[in-house]
C-alpha positions as CSV (number, residue, x, y, z in Angstrom):
1,M,-0.4,-0.5,-0.3
2,Y,1.5,3.6,-0.7
3,K,2.3,5.3,2.3
4,Q,2.1,9.4,2.9
5,N,3.3,11.0,5.7
6,K,1.3,14.0,5.0
7,S,-2.3,13.6,7.5
8,H,-5.0,15.0,5.6
9,K,-8.1,16.7,7.6
10,I,-11.7,15.7,6.3
11,I,-14.3,18.5,7.6
12,I,-17.5,18.2,7.0
13,K,-20.1,21.3,7.9
14,I,-23.3,20.1,9.7
15,P,-26.2,22.4,10.2
16,S,-27.6,23.5,13.4
17,E,-30.7,23.1,12.7
18,V,-32.5,20.4,9.9
19,N,-35.6,21.2,8.5
20,N,-37.5,17.9,8.4
21,N,-39.8,19.0,5.2
22,S,-36.8,19.0,3.3
23,M,-35.2,16.3,4.3
24,N,-38.7,13.9,3.7
25,R,-38.1,16.0,0.4
26,L,-34.1,14.8,0.0
27,F,-35.2,11.1,0.7
28,G,-37.9,11.3,-1.7
29,S,-35.8,12.3,-4.5
30,L,-33.7,9.3,-3.8
31,L,-36.8,7.4,-4.1
32,L,-37.6,8.8,-7.3
33,A,-34.2,8.2,-8.5
34,L,-34.1,4.4,-8.1
35,F,-36.7,3.7,-10.8
36,L,-36.4,6.6,-12.5
37,Y,-33.3,7.3,-14.0
38,P,-32.5,5.6,-17.3
39,V,-30.7,2.5,-17.2
40,S,-27.5,3.8,-19.3
41,V,-24.6,1.6,-17.5
42,R,-22.5,-1.3,-17.8
43,P,-23.3,-4.8,-16.1
44,Q,-21.8,-4.6,-12.2
45,Y,-21.0,-9.0,-12.2
46,T,-17.4,-9.5,-11.9
47,D,-15.6,-13.0,-12.1
48,V,-14.6,-12.5,-8.3
49,I,-16.7,-11.5,-5.7
50,N,-16.7,-8.2,-4.5
51,S,-17.2,-7.5,-0.8
52,N,-17.7,-4.6,1.2
53,R,-16.3,-5.9,4.2
54,P,-13.5,-5.5,5.7
55,G,-14.6,-1.9,7.3
56,Q,-18.0,-0.2,7.0
57,S,-17.9,1.8,3.3
58,V,-20.3,0.6,0.8
59,S,-19.1,0.2,-2.8
60,A,-20.8,2.1,-5.2
61,Y,-21.3,-0.9,-7.6
62,A,-24.0,-3.5,-7.1
63,L,-23.5,-7.0,-7.1
64,G,-25.0,-7.7,-11.0
65,K,-28.6,-9.2,-11.5
66,N,-29.4,-12.9,-9.6
67,V,-26.1,-12.8,-7.3
68,I,-27.0,-13.5,-3.2
69,Q,-24.2,-12.5,-1.2
70,L,-23.7,-13.1,2.3
71,E,-20.9,-10.8,4.3
72,A,-20.9,-11.9,8.2
73,G,-18.6,-11.3,10.8
74,I,-18.3,-11.6,15.1
75,S,-16.7,-8.5,17.0
76,Y,-15.4,-7.5,20.5
77,E,-15.1,-4.0,21.3
78,Q,-13.7,-2.3,24.8
79,R,-15.6,0.6,25.4
80,D,-15.0,2.8,27.9
81,H,-16.4,6.1,29.3
82,A,-13.8,8.1,31.5
83,R,-16.6,11.0,32.7
84,L,-19.0,8.4,33.6
85,S,-16.9,6.4,35.2
86,R,-18.2,3.4,33.3
87,E,-16.5,0.4,31.0
88,S,-18.1,-2.0,28.9
89,D,-17.5,-5.0,26.6
90,I,-19.3,-5.5,24.0
91,F,-19.8,-8.7,21.9
92,G,-21.0,-8.6,18.3
93,A,-22.6,-10.4,15.6
94,N,-22.8,-8.5,12.0
95,L,-24.6,-9.6,9.1
96,S,-25.5,-8.1,5.4
97,L,-27.2,-9.6,2.7
98,R,-27.4,-8.7,-0.4
99,Y,-29.2,-9.3,-3.5
100,G,-28.5,-8.1,-7.1
101,L,-32.7,-7.4,-8.3
102,L,-34.2,-7.1,-11.2
103,L,-31.8,-4.6,-13.0
104,E,-27.8,-5.1,-13.3
105,N,-27.5,-1.9,-11.4
106,L,-29.3,-2.2,-8.3
107,E,-29.5,-3.8,-5.2
108,I,-31.3,-4.9,-1.9
109,N,-29.6,-5.3,0.7
110,Y,-30.2,-6.0,4.5
111,E,-27.6,-5.1,7.2
112,G,-28.1,-6.7,10.9
113,T,-25.9,-6.1,14.0
114,Y,-26.6,-7.9,17.0
115,E,-24.9,-7.5,20.5
116,N,-24.2,-8.1,23.9
117,Q,-22.9,-5.5,26.0
118,D,-22.1,-5.8,30.0
119,I,-21.7,-2.5,31.3
120,T,-19.9,-1.9,35.0
121,F,-20.0,1.6,36.6
122,T,-16.7,1.0,38.5
123,A,-17.3,4.5,40.9
124,L,-20.8,2.6,42.8
125,G,-20.0,-1.0,41.8
126,I,-22.7,-1.6,39.5
127,K,-23.6,-4.2,36.7
128,D,-25.6,-3.9,33.4
129,S,-26.3,-5.8,30.9
130,R,-28.5,-4.8,27.8
131,T,-28.7,-7.1,24.6
132,D,-30.8,-6.5,20.9
133,F,-29.9,-5.0,17.5
134,S,-27.9,-2.0,17.6
135,R,-28.7,-2.2,14.0
136,S,-31.3,-3.3,11.9
137,R,-31.8,-1.9,7.8
138,L,-33.0,-3.1,4.5
139,G,-32.1,-1.0,1.5
140,L,-32.1,-0.4,-2.1
141,K,-29.0,0.9,-3.7
142,Y,-28.8,1.8,-7.3
143,L,-25.9,3.2,-9.7
144,I,-26.7,6.4,-11.6
145,F,-23.3,7.1,-12.8
146,D,-20.2,4.6,-14.2
147,P,-17.4,6.3,-15.6
148,Y,-15.9,3.2,-17.1
149,K,-19.4,2.4,-19.1
150,D,-17.6,3.1,-22.4
151,P,-15.7,0.7,-23.4
152,E,-12.8,2.7,-24.8
153,R,-12.3,3.4,-21.0
154,N,-11.5,-0.3,-20.3
155,K,-9.4,-0.4,-23.1
156,P,-5.0,-0.3,-22.2
157,N,-3.0,2.3,-23.3
158,L,-0.5,0.3,-26.1
159,Y,2.0,3.2,-25.9
160,S,2.5,4.0,-22.3
161,W,3.2,1.6,-19.1
162,R,2.2,5.0,-17.0
163,A,-1.3,5.4,-18.4
164,N,-1.8,1.9,-17.7
165,N,0.0,1.6,-13.9
166,L,0.3,4.7,-12.5
167,F,-2.4,7.5,-11.3
168,Q,-4.1,9.9,-13.6
169,F,-6.0,13.0,-12.9
170,R,-9.2,11.2,-14.7
171,N,-8.9,8.4,-12.4
172,L,-10.8,10.9,-9.7
173,I,-13.8,10.8,-11.7
174,P,-15.9,8.4,-9.9
175,A,-18.8,6.0,-9.8
176,V,-21.8,7.4,-8.1
177,S,-25.2,5.2,-6.4
178,V,-27.6,6.8,-4.4
179,Y,-29.0,4.3,-1.6
180,A,-32.6,4.4,0.0
181,G,-33.6,2.9,3.0
182,A,-35.1,2.4,6.6
183,N,-34.0,1.3,10.2
184,F,-35.9,-1.1,11.7
185,V,-36.8,-0.8,16.1
186,L,-38.8,-3.6,17.2
187,G,-40.2,-3.7,20.3
188,D,-38.0,-2.7,23.8
189,N,-34.3,-1.8,21.9
190,P,-32.4,-0.6,25.1
191,F,-29.8,1.1,22.4
192,Y,-32.9,3.4,20.9
193,P,-35.7,3.8,23.5
194,E,-37.0,6.8,22.3
195,D,-36.7,5.9,18.1
196,P,-40.2,5.0,16.3
197,T,-40.3,1.7,14.9
198,V,-39.4,2.9,10.9
199,S,-37.5,6.0,10.0
200,P,-35.5,6.7,6.5
201,R,-32.0,6.9,5.8
202,A,-30.4,8.1,2.9
203,M,-26.8,7.8,1.6
204,I,-24.8,8.7,-1.7
205,A,-21.7,6.4,-2.6
206,T,-18.8,7.6,-4.8
207,Q,-16.1,4.7,-5.7
208,S,-12.9,6.1,-7.6
209,K,-10.3,3.3,-9.4
210,L,-6.9,5.4,-8.4
211,T,-4.7,2.4,-10.2
212,P,-5.1,-0.8,-11.2
213,R,-4.6,-1.7,-7.5
214,M,-5.9,0.8,-5.4
215,V,-9.5,2.1,-5.2
216,L,-10.8,4.8,-3.1
217,I,-14.5,4.8,-1.7
218,S,-16.6,7.2,0.5
219,N,-19.8,7.5,1.7
220,I,-22.2,10.1,3.1
221,A,-25.2,9.5,4.8
222,Y,-28.3,11.0,6.6
223,D,-29.6,8.4,9.2
224,R,-33.1,8.2,11.6
225,I,-34.4,10.8,9.4
226,G,-37.7,12.6,11.1
227,T,-36.2,11.0,14.6
228,D,-35.2,13.0,17.6
229,F,-32.0,12.3,17.4
230,P,-31.0,12.7,13.4
231,E,-27.1,11.2,12.2
232,W,-24.8,12.7,9.9
233,S,-22.3,10.0,9.1
234,Y,-19.7,9.9,6.5
235,V,-16.7,7.1,5.8
236,V,-13.7,7.5,3.4
237,S,-12.1,4.4,2.7
238,I,-8.6,3.2,0.3
239,Q,-8.4,-0.1,-0.4
240,H,-4.9,-1.6,-2.0
241,A,-4.5,-4.7,-3.7
242,F,-0.8,-6.7,-3.4
243,R,0.8,-7.7,-6.0
244,N,-0.2,-11.2,-5.0
245,P,-3.8,-10.5,-5.7
246,K,-5.2,-12.7,-3.1
247,W,-4.7,-10.3,-0.3
248,S,-5.6,-6.7,0.6
249,V,-5.2,-4.4,3.0
250,F,-6.8,-1.1,3.4
251,L,-7.6,2.2,5.6
252,E,-10.9,3.7,6.5
253,N,-12.1,6.7,8.9
254,E,-15.4,7.3,9.5
255,G,-17.4,10.2,11.4
256,I,-20.5,10.6,13.3
257,H,-22.7,13.8,14.1
258,S,-25.4,13.3,16.2
259,D,-26.9,15.0,19.5
260,R,-27.2,11.3,20.8
261,Y,-23.1,10.2,19.8
262,S,-20.4,11.9,18.2
263,D,-17.0,10.9,17.1
264,V,-14.3,10.1,14.7
265,L,-13.0,6.3,14.0
266,L,-10.1,4.6,12.2
267,R,-9.9,1.5,11.1
268,S,-7.3,-0.8,9.0
269,G,-7.3,-4.4,7.8
270,L,-6.5,-7.4,5.7
271,A,-8.5,-9.6,3.0
272,H,-7.6,-12.5,1.4
273,L,-9.4,-14.3,-1.3
274,F,-9.6,-18.2,-1.2
275,N,-11.6,-18.6,-4.3
276,K,-13.6,-16.3,-6.8
277,N,-16.8,-16.9,-4.2
278,F,-15.1,-17.0,-0.8
279,Q,-13.2,-14.1,1.1
280,A,-12.1,-13.8,4.4
281,D,-10.8,-10.6,6.7
282,V,-9.8,-9.4,9.8
283,Q,-9.6,-5.5,11.4
284,L,-9.4,-3.6,14.5
285,G,-9.9,-0.1,15.1
286,A,-10.3,2.8,17.2
287,N,-11.5,6.6,18.2
288,F,-9.8,9.4,19.4
289,K,-11.6,10.3,22.6
290,S,-11.9,9.4,26.4
291,T,-16.4,10.2,26.2
292,P,-15.8,7.2,25.8
293,T,-12.5,5.3,24.6
294,R,-13.2,2.3,21.5
295,I,-11.1,0.0,20.8
296,F,-12.4,-2.9,18.9
297,G,-11.8,-6.0,16.4
298,T,-13.7,-8.5,13.9
299,L,-13.5,-11.0,12.4
300,G,-15.6,-12.0,9.2
301,C,-15.8,-13.7,6.0
302,S,-18.2,-13.2,2.4
303,Y,-19.4,-15.5,0.6
304,R,-21.3,-15.1,-2.9
305,L,-24.0,-17.7,-4.6
306,D,-23.5,-17.0,-8.1
307,Y,-26.5,-17.0,-10.5
308,H,-25.6,-14.5,-12.7
309,K,-25.9,-15.2,-16.6
310,D,-24.5,-12.9,-19.0
311,V,-26.6,-11.3,-21.4
312,P,-25.3,-10.6,-24.8
313,I,-25.9,-6.8,-25.3
314,S,-27.1,-5.5,-29.2
315,T,-25.8,-2.0,-30.0
316,D,-25.9,-0.4,-33.8
317,S,-21.8,-0.8,-33.9
318,G,-22.6,-4.3,-33.2
319,K,-25.4,-4.8,-35.9
320,N,-22.6,-3.0,-38.6
321,I,-19.8,-5.8,-37.7
322,K,-22.0,-8.3,-38.1
323,R,-23.4,-6.8,-41.6
324,N,-20.0,-6.0,-42.6
325,S,-18.9,-9.6,-41.8
326,M,-21.3,-10.8,-43.8
327,K,-21.0,-9.4,-46.8
328,K,-17.4,-10.4,-47.0
329,K,-18.0,-13.4,-46.6
330,K,-20.5,-13.3,-49.6
331,T,-17.7,-11.9,-51.6
332,K,-15.2,-14.6,-50.9
333,K,-17.9,-17.3,-51.9
334,R,-18.5,-15.5,-55.2
335,K,-14.6,-14.9,-56.0
336,S,-14.3,-18.6,-55.3
337,R,-17.0,-19.6,-57.2
338,K,-15.1,-17.6,-60.3
339,K,-12.1,-19.9,-59.3
340,G,-14.3,-23.1,-60.1
341,K,-13.9,-24.3,-56.3
342,G,-16.3,-25.7,-54.3
343,A,-18.1,-24.8,-51.4
344,E,-15.9,-27.3,-49.4
345,D,-12.8,-25.1,-50.6
346,V,-14.2,-21.9,-49.5
347,I,-11.8,-19.7,-47.2
348,L,-13.7,-18.2,-44.3
349,D,-12.8,-15.2,-42.0
350,P,-10.6,-16.5,-39.4
351,P,-11.9,-16.7,-35.5
352,R,-11.3,-13.3,-33.9
């Protein structure tokens, strides 16, 4: 992975007051974009599994039609709050179930995290525990722009090694997708005691291929819209594949801003590809404050059930190519007949 000594700060300005009506209009616009935006992007399917793990960032690309993918992990976190004299041990299991729905660039995704938190109030000698879903949400992600939909963009430059292997400014142009979904709080959830049963969530995800082995992903989300504690968040992740493509590393920064909880987190980890449908990963992370202090680690894996079928795409240029090749074949047949050759001696175009 390329390393830099310079530190980079990402600042997002959060409005002091958010108009719920304007946010509802924004959420509605994202929903309309999912279904009304013209389908003009290339298929999202890849021969090798494309997982959102490790980390919390979400890729801009969908899985591809009829692909089912399971991404799961187990985690442990030590969370201590200096001001409240509180220590916590948190064990959790997280699950993401993704499916390529109807279109190549449309994906439905369920994300769930189930946690058990054991709390000790050290000043009072009191212990408590709470267990439930800290995350349960369902949503749709739709790719609206792909800079690589032009076939010419994917062709290698036969005259420049640098153009094919090093960073180019045009690589900063990202693929863009929109996400619209909802959070679900069922029963008496101790993590969200005042939240409604259903609250909307909206997100924009971008992805740039900086070099053939390095990808930059960013997410900006507005969560729990319409509740007493709406939440803004961002995630910026850099992922780098080694020369041995079965191994990759990532570095990720996440920021959260809400009246209930605000923080800045840093994560890093490794992923290993065992085969084209199975990947395992490990990650570690921490934050930068003491209210609370968080140190955590996760082990996980991703598995794909591949029912994707390639559909030939017919274009005007393709029809012209076919028509021209047929003309060439007919011309050669006419020439061979003039020379007195039999049908078995006709020479057709070589395979391409």
